[in-house]
C-alpha angles and dihedrals in degrees: 000000000000094000095071091049092050091048091049093049094047091053093057117108121226120262141156108341092019131091125241141058120322124223123221094263091054093047092051092045090057093041118012090189096051118142105226148164120208117200124211091258090059097254111144123208124191133204128218108063108128094207089067090066093047090067123087102234136173129200117262129178122345108257103182149328115243114252129189112295094013098102136032098218111009122097121244109269096036110145117229120205131187112236113244094220100044113021091194089070122078123203114212120200126191137142091359091305130116127206130177127217128189128210110267110241135169118246 
């Protein structure tokens, strides 16, 4: 009897009030207007946290190039870089602009 309950609980994804990475559905449930980037591996990064801009960061390795449907607000062709100092932050560059996104995690 306990086995099905344990299996069900272990299959749950993290969300608000839980630790761990959030998927796109969870991010949009918590904030339907979220600005996001979803990578091919399913990692979701969100924009808008002020603390991300308070950090001195430099571009590291290229992570991806934005394709159709991958981001809520970035144009196709935007280059995404991992930050050297904090790998959980992406730096997006397009049209002479720079935006930063942080890995979406439950609290």
